[in-house]
C-alpha positions in Angstrom: -18.1 22.8 20.8 -17.3 23.1 17.7 -19.7 20.7 15.7 -18.0 17.6 15.1 -17.8 17.1 11.1 -16.4 13.9 10.0 -15.1 12.6 7.1 -14.6 9.0 6.0 -12.0 8.3 3.2 -11.2 4.5 3.6 -10.2 1.9 1.5 -12.1 -1.5 0.8 -11.7 -4.7 3.0 -10.6 -7.2 0.4 -12.8 -10.0 0.2 -15.2 -8.8 2.6 -16.4 -5.3 1.5 -16.0 -2.3 -0.8 -14.8 0.7 0.4 -18.5 2.4 -0.6 -19.8 -0.3 1.7 -17.4 0.4 4.5 -18.0 4.2 4.4 -21.6 3.1 5.0 -21.1 1.2 8.1 -19.6 3.5 9.6 -21.4 6.5 9.2 -24.2 3.8 10.6 -21.8 2.7 14.0 -21.4 7.0 14.3 -25.0 8.0 14.0 -26.1 4.9 16.3 -23.9 6.9 18.9 -24.0 10.7 18.2 -27.4 10.6 15.8 -26.9 14.2 14.5 -22.9 14.0 13.4 -22.3 15.5 10.0 -20.5 12.8 8.0 -19.1 13.1 4.0 -17.9 9.8 2.6 -15.3 9.8 0.0 -14.3 6.0 -0.5 -10.4 5.9 -1.5 -8.4 3.8 -3.5 -4.7 4.2 -4.2 -4.6 3.0 -8.1 -5.2 -1.1 -7.8 -8.6 -2.6 -7.7 -11.1 -1.0 -6.9 -10.3 2.2 -8.2 -12.7 2.7 -10.7 -15.3 2.4 -8.0 -13.8 5.0 -6.1 -13.7 7.3 -9.3 -17.4 6.8 -9.6 -18.5 7.1 -6.1 -16.8 10.6 -6.2 -19.1 11.3 -9.1 -17.1 9.8 -12.3 -19.7 8.3 -15.2 -18.5 4.7 -15.2 -18.2 3.0 -18.6 -18.0 -0.6 -19.7 -16.1 -1.9 -22.9 -15.2 -5.6 -24.5 -11.8 -6.3 -24.0 -9.6 -9.3 -24.0 -8.5 -11.0 -20.7 -5.5 -11.9 -19.5 -5.9 -15.5 -20.9 -7.2 -14.0 -23.9 -10.7 -15.0 -23.7 -13.2 -11.7 -23.7 -14.1 -9.7 -20.4 -16.1 -6.8 -19.3 -14.0 -4.4 -17.8 -15.0 -0.8 -16.4 -13.2 2.7 -16.0 -14.2 6.1 -15.2 -14.8 9.4 -17.2 -15.6 12.9 -15.8 -15.2 15.9 -18.4 -11.9 14.5 -20.4 -10.3 13.0 -17.3 -10.9 8.7 -17.1 -9.8 6.9 -14.4 -8.2 3.4 -16.1 -7.7 0.6 -13.8 -5.4 -1.9 -15.4 -7.1 -4.6 -13.2 -10.3 -5.0 -14.8 -9.2 -6.0 -18.1 -6.0 -7.9 -17.0 -6.1 -8.5 -13.2 -6.1 -11.6 -11.2 -10.0 -11.7 -10.8 -10.2 -12.7 -14.4 -8.6 -15.9 -13.6 -10.6 -18.9 -12.6 -9.7 -20.6 -9.5 -6.5 -22.2 -9.0 -5.5 -21.1 -12.9 -2.7 -19.2 -13.8 -0.7 -18.3 -16.9 2.8 -17.0 -15.4 4.3 -17.1 -19.1 1.3 -16.4 -21.1 -1.0 -13.5 -19.5 -1.4 -10.6 -21.3 -1.8 -6.9 -21.3 -3.8 -6.5 -24.1 -7.5 -5.9 -22.8 -5.4 -2.8 -20.8 -4.5 -1.4 -23.7 -7.7 -1.8 -25.3 -9.4 -0.3 -22.3 -7.0 2.9 -22.6 -8.3 3.1 -26.6 -11.6 3.1 -24.8 -10.9 6.0 -22.8 -9.0 7.9 -25.9 -12.2 7.2 -27.5 -14.6 8.5 -25.2 -12.2 12.3 -25.5 -10.5 11.8 -22.6 -7.1 14.0 -22.5 -5.9 13.0 -19.3 -5.8 9.4 -18.0 -4.9 8.5 -14.9 -4.2 4.7 -15.3 -3.9 2.5 -12.0 -1.9 -0.2 -11.8 -1.9 -3.3 -9.6 -3.6 -6.7 -9.0 -2.6 -7.9 -12.4 -2.3 -11.6 -13.6 0.5 -10.6 -15.7 4.3 -10.2 -16.3 4.2 -8.9 -19.7 6.2 -5.8 -19.3 3.1 -4.0 -20.8 3.9 -5.4 -24.3 0.4 -7.2 -24.6 -0.9 -3.1 -23.9 1.3 -1.5 -26.3 0.2 -4.4 -29.0 -3.3 -3.2 -28.2 -2.5 0.5 -29.1 -0.6 -0.4 -32.7 2.8 -1.6 -31.3 4.2 -4.7 -32.9 6.6 -6.9 -31.7 8.2 -9.4 -34.1 10.5 -12.3 -33.8 13.3 -13.0 -35.8 11.3 -14.4 -38.8 9.2 -11.0 -38.6 6.1 -12.8 -37.0 4.3 -11.3 -34.0 6.0 -13.3 -30.6 3.7 -15.1 -28.1 1.8 -13.4 -25.7 2.7 -12.6 -22.2 6.4 -12.4 -20.7 7.7 -15.3 -21.9 7.2 -14.9 -25.8 9.2 -11.6 -25.5 12.2 -14.1 -25.1 11.8 -14.4 -29.2 11.8 -10.6 -29.8 14.4 -9.2 -32.7 12.3 -5.9 -33.4 10.1 -3.6 -31.5 8.0 -1.8 -34.0 6.4 1.7 -32.3 5.6 3.4 -35.5 2.0 2.4 -35.4 1.0 3.5 -31.8 -2.2 5.4 -31.7 -1.1 9.1 -32.4 -4.0 10.4 -29.7 -1.6 9.3 -27.1 0.7 12.2 -27.8 -1.9 14.6 -26.9 -2.8 12.8 -23.7 -1.5 12.6 -20.2 -0.9 9.5 -18.8 -0.6 9.1 -15.3 1.1 5.8 -13.8 -0.9 5.8 -10.6 0.9 2.8 -8.5 1.6 2.2 -4.6 4.9 -0.2 -6.4 8.1 1.3 -7.0 10.1 -2.0 -7.8 12.1 -1.0 -11.2 11.3 -3.9 -14.0 14.0 -6.5 -13.4 16.9 -7.5 -11.0 16.5 -8.8 -7.3 13.4 -6.0 -6.5 11.7 -6.4 -10.3 8.4 -7.7 -11.2 9.3 -11.7 -11.9 11.0 -12.0 -8.4 8.9 -10.0 -6.0 5.0 -10.6 -7.6 5.7 -13.4 -9.8 4.6 -16.5 -7.0 1.6 -14.4 -6.6 0.9 -14.7 -10.5 1.5 -18.6 -10.0 4.8 -18.2 -11.3 8.0 -21.3 -10.5 11.4 -20.3 -9.6 12.0 -21.3 -13.0 9.3 -19.1 -14.3 10.7 -16.5 -12.1 13.8 -16.8 -14.2 12.3 -17.1 -17.9 10.5 -14.2 -17.3 13.6 -12.0 -15.8 15.7 -12.9 -18.6 12.9 -12.2 -21.1 11.7 -8.7 -19.8 15.5 -8.4 -19.3 16.0 -8.9 -23.2 12.8 -6.7 -24.3 14.4 -4.3 -22.4 17.4 -3.6 -23.8 15.4 -3.4 -27.4 12.6 -1.2 -25.9 15.5 1.5 -23.5 17.4 -0.3 -20.6 16.8 3.4 -19.0 13.7 3.1 -18.1 13.7 -0.5 -16.7 15.4 1.0 -13.8 12.8 3.4 -12.9 10.6 3.7 -9.9 7.5 1.9 -11.0 8.6 0.4 -14.2 8.2 -3.1 -12.4 4.5 -2.3 -11.4 1.5 -4.7 -12.2 4.4 -7.2 -14.1 6.2 -4.5 -15.7 3.4 -2.8 -17.5 4.6 0.2 -15.6 7.5 -0.1 -18.0 5.7 -0.4 -21.1 3.8 2.9 -19.9 6.9 4.9 -19.5 9.4 3.5 -22.2 6.3 4.0 -24.9 3.5 6.1 -23.9 5.1 9.0 -22.2 3.6 8.2 -18.7 4.8 10.1 -15.5 4.9 7.9 -12.7 3.2 9.4 -9.3 1.8 7.7 -5.9 -1.3 6.2 -6.4 -3.0 7.2 -3.4 -1.8 10.8 -4.0 -3.1 10.6 -7.8 -6.4 9.3 -6.4 -6.8 11.9 -3.6 -6.5 14.8 -6.5 -8.7 13.2 -8.9 -11.5 12.1 -6.2 -11.2 15.8 -4.0 -9.6 15.1 -0.9 -8.8 18.6 -0.1 -11.6 20.5 -0.1 -13.6 17.8 1.6 -10.5 17.3 4.5 -11.2 21.5 4.6 -14.8 20.7 6.0 -13.5 17.8 8.3 -12.6 17.5 11.9 -11.9 14.4 12.5 -11.1 11.8 9.5 -11.3 8.2 9.8 -10.0 5.8 7.5 -8.8 2.2 7.0 -8.5 -0.8 5.0 -8.4 -4.9 5.4 -5.1 -5.2 7.1 -3.7 -2.5 8.5 0.4 -3.5 8.2 4.1 -2.7 7.2 2.7 -2.5 3.6 0.1 0.1 4.6 2.9 2.4 5.4 4.5 1.9 1.9 2.0 3.9 0.0 -1.5 2.4 0.5 -4.2 4.1 0.7 -4.5 5.1 5.2 -1.1 6.3 5.0 -1.8 8.9 2.2 -4.9 9.9 3.7 -2.9 10.1 7.3 -0.3 12.4 6.0 -2.3 15.0 4.0 -4.6 15.2 7.2 -1.4 15.9 9.8 -0.5 18.4 7.4 -3.8 19.9 7.4 -3.8 19.3 11.5 -6.9 17.4 11.4 -6.6 14.2 14.0 -7.1 10.5 12.6 -8.3 7.4 13.3 -8.4 3.9 11.4 -10.6 0.8 11.1 -9.3 -2.2 9.7 -9.9 -5.9 9.9 -6.3 -7.0 11.3 -4.2 -4.8 13.0 -0.6 -5.4 12.4 1.1 -2.2 13.3 2.8 -1.0 17.0 1.3 1.9 18.5 4.3 3.6 17.9 4.6 2.9 13.9 0.6 4.2 13.6 1.2 7.4 15.4 4.9 7.6 12.9 2.0 7.1 10.1 -0.3 10.3 11.6 -3.3 7.6 12.7 -3.9 8.7 16.8 -5.7 5.0 17.0 -6.8 2.1 14.9 -10.1 -0.2 15.8 -9.9 -4.0 14.7 -12.1 -6.1 13.8 -10.2 -9.0 14.9 -10.4 -7.3 18.5 -14.3 -7.9 18.6 -14.4 -11.4 16.8 -11.1 -13.0 16.8 -11.4 -15.9 14.1 -10.5 -14.6 11.2 -13.4 -16.8 8.9 -16.1 -15.1 11.5 -14.7 -11.9 11.1 -14.7 -11.5 7.2 -18.2 -12.8 6.9 -19.8 -10.4 9.6 -17.5 -7.7 8.4 -20.5 -5.2 8.3 -22.0 -5.6 11.6 -18.9 -5.8 13.5 -17.5 -2.7 11.9 -20.4 -0.9 12.7 -19.7 -2.0 16.1 -16.0 -0.1 15.8 -17.7 3.0 14.8 -19.7 3.2 17.7 -16.3 2.8 19.8 -15.2 5.8 17.6 -18.1 7.9 18.2 -17.9 7.1 22.0 -14.0 7.9 22.5 -13.8 10.7 20.0 -17.2 12.2 19.2 -19.3 11.9 22.3 
């Protein structure tokens, strides 16, 4: 019988375990049942929060920069660098994690720090930048990011408009002539699991505004302000897939920085070296905190499973909670899913004990698939 070689390529369990910790726990559980099993770990991410950590786990160097947070206060943000390729995660600079509990600023939160983080990558010599967008606290259409890179957004009096999406209602002139010239020589890849347009019923304010603290009135204000902003910069781009990603930062990157949009998990699998790792495997274990309908729309486990299925390699998944039928799992290329909720039905206890529970789930995988 061929020696089993397992590739653990899972995303984080949000609120419980990082992708690296998931891989460690799964490995420990497998080896408890099959001590000599060969395990390779490749923590993955889909462009949202955890993307830099996945790149660092794959051998990129972690770099840090002091940048402007979403509320205007300084924060420390990380990016990853290997050779001339940088992985920049906008959530590191402009993410919800930088907001104090219960404090939101839907109209004024800024992506300025994301632009500063891109500039830090340019200064480090990056000529390919994977820009992972997701988890943002902002809905400013990327105006803050562009301002940090040299653009000017002026009102009718020639003064800079206020920060955030709300300030864009006053926009009279957008001057992009001062954008950092190094951007012309950079391949900027917009990596996102979101293909929404900028505005409208499927746009950034309507679909994602509420999770950033926006009221119904705020959503209407933001949608109108972003529509006006797009009328000044380029309305055609506002309808492109990914323009609505991360509060419209996708639009800013597409319209002004020459970015190209790719599904985040596809980009990250390329950057992390998934194909050669997959070629060495006989079984793939993927997963994330919640396997649900969203998983099927470009999240990491779906991308891993699709690629493995093309290579004819069996895939199983681990998760905190499972909200997909076996039919849906099979359709995604996942033979079976092991949920922590099956071992511990209390969600709070399951999250607190995620590590030991995940080891038990991995023991079951080893018994079912490896022994």
